[in-house]
N, CA, C and O of each residue as an XYZ file, in Angstrom:
436
protein
N     151.920     79.583     98.123
C     151.738     81.276     98.003
C     151.343     81.357     96.221
O     150.889     82.419     95.795
N     151.511     80.413     95.450
C     151.320     80.426     93.979
C     149.917     80.211     93.781
O     149.481     80.609     92.701
N     148.982     79.591     94.698
C     147.812     80.022     94.389
C     147.067     80.579     94.955
O     145.890     80.222     94.982
N     147.528     81.661     95.606
C     147.078     82.512     96.728
C     146.536     83.645     95.812
O     147.035     83.652     94.687
N     145.734     84.474     96.041
C     145.476     86.071     95.382
C     146.027     86.807     95.727
O     145.847     87.174     96.889
N     146.888     87.359     95.009
C     147.652     88.816     94.919
C     147.802     89.467     94.181
O     148.127     89.032     93.076
N     147.672     90.606     94.357
C     147.794     92.044     93.754
C     149.054     92.690     93.300
O     149.840     93.078     94.165
N     149.271     92.813     92.332
C     150.810     93.854     92.251
C     150.815     94.995     91.738
O     150.240     95.376     90.719
N     151.467     95.553     92.443
C     151.472     97.218     92.243
C     152.615     97.762     92.074
O     153.216     98.139     93.080
N     153.178     97.935     90.832
C     154.855     98.157     90.767
C     155.283     96.919     91.140
O     155.028     95.838     90.609
N     156.206     97.250     92.455
C     157.030     96.532     92.817
C     156.770     95.445     94.250
O     157.396     94.554     94.825
N     155.652     96.041     94.364
C     154.624     95.481     95.816
C     154.005     94.817     95.850
O     153.185     94.997     94.949
N     153.762     93.846     96.499
C     152.678     92.663     96.377
C     151.832     92.738     97.657
O     152.189     92.888     98.826
N     150.719     92.605     97.163
C     149.345     93.083     98.201
C     148.582     91.238     98.335
O     148.072     90.638     97.388
N     148.712     90.764     99.595
C     148.127     89.521     99.583
C     146.291     90.144     99.827
O     145.864     91.115    100.452
N     145.597     89.104     99.042
C     143.979     89.209     99.350
C     143.555     88.139     99.693
O     144.124     87.064     99.502
N     142.167     88.361    100.415
C     141.738     87.111    100.996
C     140.118     87.394    101.374
O     139.627     88.516    101.493
N     139.471     86.238    101.519
C     138.290     86.787    101.902
C     137.917     86.990    103.187
O     138.708     86.560    104.026
N     136.640     87.683    103.697
C     136.865     88.020    105.127
C     136.576     86.431    105.606
O     136.109     85.523    104.918
N     137.040     86.392    107.115
C     137.065     85.488    108.411
C     136.575     85.945    109.059
O     137.231     86.757    109.712
N     134.928     85.790    109.436
C     134.347     86.461    110.304
C     134.900     85.817    112.021
O     135.020     86.487    113.047
N     135.103     84.602    111.868
C     135.337     83.690    113.138
C     136.799     84.141    113.670
O     137.237     83.904    114.795
N     137.761     85.154    112.171
C     139.034     85.300    113.016
C     138.986     86.804    113.051
O     140.000     87.487    112.909
N     137.706     87.335    113.255
C     137.325     88.937    113.168
C     137.666     90.054    111.840
O     137.845     91.266    111.957
N     137.686     89.406    110.821
C     138.641     89.692    109.547
C     137.019     89.953    108.802
O     136.587     88.990    108.167
N     136.293     90.989    108.859
C     134.916     91.706    108.086
C     135.180     92.237    106.911
O     136.264     92.795    107.082
N     134.820     92.416    105.728
C     134.791     93.345    104.566
C     133.903     94.206    104.762
O     132.987     94.100    105.578
N     134.145     95.292    103.894
C     133.576     96.377    104.233
C     131.904     96.329    104.052
O     131.088     96.825    104.828
N     131.663     95.693    102.982
C     130.369     95.292    102.834
C     129.590     94.681    104.288
O     128.365     94.747    104.389
N     130.008     94.391    104.819
C     129.851     93.239    105.623
C     129.438     94.364    107.008
O     128.541     94.273    107.847
N     130.350     95.256    106.839
C     130.621     96.246    108.140
C     129.572     97.459    107.546
O     128.892     98.015    108.408
N     129.410     97.869    106.252
C     128.602     98.739    105.783
C     129.107     99.730    105.636
O     128.503    100.769    105.897
N     130.220     99.732    105.228
C     131.083    100.590    104.532
C     132.872    100.409    105.353
O     133.229     99.746    106.327
N     133.472    101.120    104.630
C     135.162    100.891    105.036
C     135.510    101.805    105.802
O     134.617    102.652    105.835
N     136.356    102.066    106.437
C     136.961    102.644    107.527
C     138.152    103.489    107.258
O     138.800    104.180    108.044
N     138.337    103.251    105.724
C     140.030    103.955    105.258
C     139.818    103.541    104.117
O     139.212    102.534    103.753
N     140.516    104.627    103.316
C     141.085    104.225    101.674
C     142.671    103.653    101.464
O     143.589    104.137    102.126
N     142.863    102.731    100.618
C     144.216    102.859    100.294
C     144.636    103.560     99.266
O     144.089    103.268     98.202
N     145.702    104.677     99.225
C     146.001    105.881     98.173
C     147.595    104.806     97.561
O     148.421    104.176     98.221
N     147.472    104.995     96.229
C     148.535    104.660     95.576
C     148.878    105.759     94.725
O     148.113    106.629     94.309
N     150.183    105.625     94.495
C     150.496    107.092     93.445
C     151.143    105.902     92.267
O     151.837    104.902     92.452
N     150.529    106.560     90.907
C     151.024    105.849     89.634
C     151.232    107.035     88.405
O     150.678    108.119     88.224
N     152.151    106.400     87.756
C     152.655    106.989     86.502
C     151.413    108.254     85.877
O     151.352    109.482     85.813
N     150.509    107.023     85.484
C     149.292    107.822     84.917
C     147.745    107.450     85.482
O     147.290    106.308     85.556
N     147.302    108.241     85.723
C     145.947    108.121     86.923
C     144.828    107.524     85.913
O     144.065    106.594     86.173
N     144.910    108.421     84.439
C     143.868    107.667     84.186
C     143.284    106.797     83.412
O     142.145    106.550     83.016
N     145.003    106.139     83.221
C     145.495    104.770     82.776
C     144.645    103.946     83.763
O     143.628    103.399     83.338
N     145.049    103.812     85.219
C     144.756    103.101     86.250
C     143.739    102.984     86.556
O     143.321    101.909     86.985
N     142.769    104.376     86.402
C     141.636    104.446     86.718
C     140.395    103.480     85.947
O     139.417    102.956     86.480
N     140.779    103.459     84.637
C     140.067    103.008     83.333
C     140.556    101.399     83.579
O     139.881    100.710     82.815
N     141.145    100.861     84.080
C     141.696     99.434     84.259
C     140.982     99.284     85.347
O     140.144     98.387     85.262
N     141.046    100.120     86.811
C     140.387     99.709     87.694
C     138.663     99.838     87.433
O     137.972     99.230     88.249
N     137.984    100.563     86.389
C     136.566    100.822     86.512
C     136.499     99.703     85.297
O     135.375     99.210     85.392
N     137.226     99.062     84.159
C     136.935     98.114     83.144
C     137.178     96.909     84.192
O     136.990     95.852     83.589
N     137.488     96.707     85.387
C     137.682     95.305     86.155
C     136.669     95.274     87.206
O     136.787     94.424     88.088
N     135.596     96.169     87.230
C     134.603     96.144     88.071
C     134.729     96.926     89.195
O     133.942     96.684     90.110
N     135.688     97.976     89.369
C     135.486     99.164     90.177
C     134.274    100.084     90.490
O     133.641    100.476     89.510
N     134.053    100.297     91.152
C     133.036    101.532     91.132
C     133.422    102.673     91.260
O     134.307    102.844     92.098
N     133.057    103.536     90.708
C     133.569    104.985     90.579
C     132.730    106.012     92.196
O     131.579    106.101     92.624
N     133.912    106.521     92.572
C     133.814    107.205     93.974
C     133.632    108.592     93.607
O     132.747    109.313     94.069
N     134.984    109.132     92.290
C     135.473    110.244     91.961
C     136.161    110.056     90.674
O     137.213    109.419     90.624
N     135.690    110.512     89.763
C     136.391    110.229     88.549
C     137.643    111.533     88.287
O     137.530    112.750     88.433
N     138.699    110.794     87.897
C     140.131    111.811     87.686
C     139.639    112.941     87.522
O     138.696    113.287     86.811
N     140.317    113.544     88.218
C     140.387    115.289     88.565
C     141.904    115.804     88.849
O     142.585    115.176     89.659
N     142.539    117.163     88.058
C     142.901    117.426     88.225
C     142.733    118.446     90.071
O     141.790    119.234     90.141
N     143.390    118.346     90.961
C     143.326    118.560     92.157
C     144.329    120.051     92.561
O     145.278    120.494     91.915
N     143.746    120.574     93.804
C     143.795    121.736     93.975
C     146.025    121.734     94.496
O     146.834    122.561     94.074
N     146.271    120.798     95.245
C     147.476    120.399     95.752
C     148.374    119.724     94.517
O     149.466    119.278     94.871
N     148.174    119.653     93.698
C     148.950    119.407     92.910
C     149.166    117.857     91.700
O     149.930    117.437     90.831
N     147.861    117.480     92.450
C     147.716    115.611     92.177
C     146.591    115.663     90.738
O     145.744    116.528     90.516
N     146.886    114.561     89.979
C     145.443    114.038     89.411
C     144.735    113.370     90.183
O     145.626    112.852     90.856
N     143.897    113.030     90.551
C     143.424    111.966     91.578
C     142.104    111.381     91.239
O     141.316    112.145     90.683
N     141.653    109.958     91.512
C     140.708    109.407     91.132
C     140.641    108.502     92.518
O     141.620    108.211     93.206
N     138.983    108.041     92.828
C     138.557    107.265     93.795
C     137.645    106.387     93.214
O     136.705    106.724     92.495
N     137.961    105.182     93.563
C     136.947    103.645     93.423
C     137.077    102.879     94.318
O     138.077    102.716     95.017
N     135.700    102.147     94.389
C     135.870    101.131     94.997
C     135.715     99.552     94.338
O     135.027     99.177     93.389
N     136.606     98.813     95.204
C     136.835     97.615     94.317
C     135.280     96.557     94.902
O     134.644     96.908     95.896
N     135.041     95.765     94.387
C     133.850     94.857     94.331
C     133.678     94.221     95.661
O     132.756     93.438     95.885
N     134.477     94.524     96.451
C     134.527     93.737     98.190
C     133.997     95.356     98.874
O     133.358     95.288     99.924
N     134.197     96.413     98.431
C     133.870     97.720     99.031
C     134.872     98.259     99.511
O     134.583     98.956    100.484
N     136.108     98.243     99.216
C     137.440     98.657     99.695
C     137.864    100.016     99.082
O     138.258     99.766     97.943
N     137.940    101.098     99.288
C     138.192    102.119     98.642
C     139.406    102.366     98.147
O     140.298    101.841     98.813
N     139.905    103.217     96.851
C     141.359    103.424     96.433
C     141.189    104.869     95.825
O     140.462    105.317     94.938
N     142.301    105.514     96.788
C     142.698    106.985     96.111
C     143.720    106.460     95.449
O     144.633    105.767     95.899
N     143.468    106.936     94.001
C     144.613    106.600     93.051
C     145.184    108.149     92.607
O     144.451    109.093     92.308
N     146.583    108.171     92.636
C     146.838    109.562     92.828
C     148.409    109.408     91.683
O     149.192    108.468     91.540
N     148.348    111.093     90.895
C     149.442    111.276     90.256
C     149.887    112.460     90.133
O     149.332    113.346     89.483
N     150.987    112.572     90.787
C     151.794    113.991     90.908
C     152.167    114.621     89.670
O     153.060    114.397     88.853
N     151.000    115.692     89.774
C     151.294    116.617     88.209
C     151.975    117.561     88.510
O     152.550    117.774     87.442
N     152.526    118.687     89.570
C     153.391    119.085     89.937
C     153.578    119.643     91.649
O     152.694    120.050     92.403
N     154.931    119.499     91.886
C     155.302    119.778     93.637
C     154.993    121.254     93.637
O     155.243    122.082     92.761
N     154.355    121.419     94.887
C     153.680    122.453     95.112
C     154.382    122.775     96.639
O     154.365    121.878     97.482
N     154.935    123.962     96.920
C     155.214    124.379     98.519
C     153.932    124.679     99.434
O     152.792    125.016     99.115
N     154.381    124.494    100.390
C     152.833    124.597    101.515
C     152.005    126.067    101.410
O     150.801    126.318    101.439
N     153.367    127.042    101.256
C     152.173    128.092    100.694
C     151.619    127.960     99.464
O     150.397    128.046     99.583
N     151.974    127.776     98.244
C     151.181    127.621     97.287
C     150.163    126.379     97.184
O     149.574    126.148     96.128
N     150.008    125.693     98.190
C     149.065    124.530     98.450
C     148.195    125.355     99.482
O     146.990    125.103     99.513
N     148.542    126.007    100.054
C     147.495    126.883    101.098
C     146.676    128.278    100.405
O     145.636    128.852    100.730
N     147.533    128.482     99.456
C     146.699    129.483     98.705
C     145.496    128.717     97.411
O     144.391    129.117     97.046
N     146.050    127.880     97.118
C     145.673    127.000     96.291
C     143.810    126.505     97.159
O     142.592    126.553     96.986
N     144.834    126.095     98.043
C     143.079    125.540     99.184
C     141.820    126.836     99.275
O     140.594    126.749     99.352
N     142.703    127.973     99.228
C     141.908    128.793     99.671
C     141.015    129.281     98.580
O     140.060    129.978     98.923
N     141.152    129.071     97.582
C     140.580    129.732     96.198
C     139.822    128.290     96.150
O     138.617    128.543     96.124
N     139.988    127.174     96.132
C     139.220    126.103     95.880
C     137.723    126.123     97.048
O     136.528    125.922     96.830
N     138.354    126.403     98.084
C     137.072    126.490     98.946
C     136.717    127.276     98.897
O     135.546    126.960     99.105
N     136.699    128.652     98.723
C     136.278    130.028     98.208
C     134.857    129.614     96.871
O     133.749    130.145     96.798
N     135.323    128.739     96.161
C     134.264    128.513     95.094
C     133.346    127.468     95.526
O     132.422    127.082     94.811
N     133.641    126.908     96.932
C     132.304    125.908     97.013
C     131.670    126.612     97.974
O     130.905    125.933     98.659
N     131.734    127.583     98.200
C     130.655    128.237     99.523
C     129.608    129.157     98.545
O     128.686    129.794     99.056
């Protein structure tokens, strides 16, 4: 495993591999898009976001304070996998989140 491509996030290790079409494993670029987003919580969203962009990730959404109490950014890695990068700014009750969501979506109309 020493030569295998690994990505370490905190104390978690993610194994990375090229696509293997003969085994039914295809990259998002081959499929024309991704079917999901990997979400990770970090201590400093802005730092993680800048590191990802500096390493070649494509910006999908810059780091922004969100109505549900998180700071959130979204990037796509060079293989087309999308990553949501989150940092909890404040803990909110369901009632607080619902009220904040109503205000947010009212402004979108």
